[in-house]
N, C-alpha and C positions, 0 to 999 in steps of 0.2 A: 494490331487490334485483332481480337478473336473473331472468327467467322462461324465456328461451330456453336450450336445452341448450349451444349453442356459447358463449354469453355466460358461463354458469356455469363452463365449462371454462377460458375466458380468465381468470376471476377466480382459479381454482386455480393456473394457470400463473404469473400475476403474483405471487401470494403466494409461490410457490416461488422465483421470481427475486429478489424483494425480500429474502427470507431469505438467499439465497446472497450477494447483494450486501452486505448488512449484515455477514455473517460475514467476507467478504473485506476489507471496509473496516476491520473491527475488527482483523484480523490486521495490516493495513497500518499502522494508527495505533499499535498496540502496538510494532511493529518500529521505527517512527519515534521513539517515546518512548525506547526502549532505546538507539537510536543517539545521540539528543541527550543522554541521560544520560551515556553513555560519552564524548561530546565534552566535556561540561561538566567531567567528572572529569579530562580531559586525558590519558587512557590511550589511547595510539595502538593497541595490540594489540586491546583490547576494542572500540574504535571501528571498527577495520578489520573485525573479525568481525561486528559489528552492521551495518556498511554492506553487507556481502555479503548478509546476511539481508534487509535493507531493500530492496536492489535486486531481489532475487528476488521479494519480495512485491509490489513496485510493478509489475514486468513481468508477473507472473501476473495482477494485477488488470487491467492493460491488455489482456492477451490474452483475458480473459473479458469485455471491454467494460464493466467496472465503472467504470473511469476511462478517459479518452481516452489514446491512445498517446503523444501529444505532452506531455500533462500528466505522465505517468510519466517520460518522458525528461527533462523540465525539472527535476523533483524530484530525479532521480538526479544530474543534472549539478550542481545546487546543493549537494547533500549531498556529492558528491565534491570540490567546490571547498573546502568547509569542512574535510573530512578532509585534503586536501592542505595547507591553511593550518596545521592542527595539526601535521602532519608537518614542515613548514618551521620551525615554532617550536622543535621539539625536535631 
């Protein structure tokens, strides 16, 4: 356990950041699940709406440095490719 005042403060700051990151990642994962569920159902309209939400969550996570900027872009690109493949099928 920390004895120095600044070390105690760092522990509090880290706890806040950890909670924020966990919350952001939870939103991100839920948006991804909703998108994949819409893709599996084959519903283009629902998948498109879910993709918009997913992209927003990923980019917000990247802007807060919860995930890396390029990781977010890569995920968006791959999900967009899957959506475009679904649109091409229908």
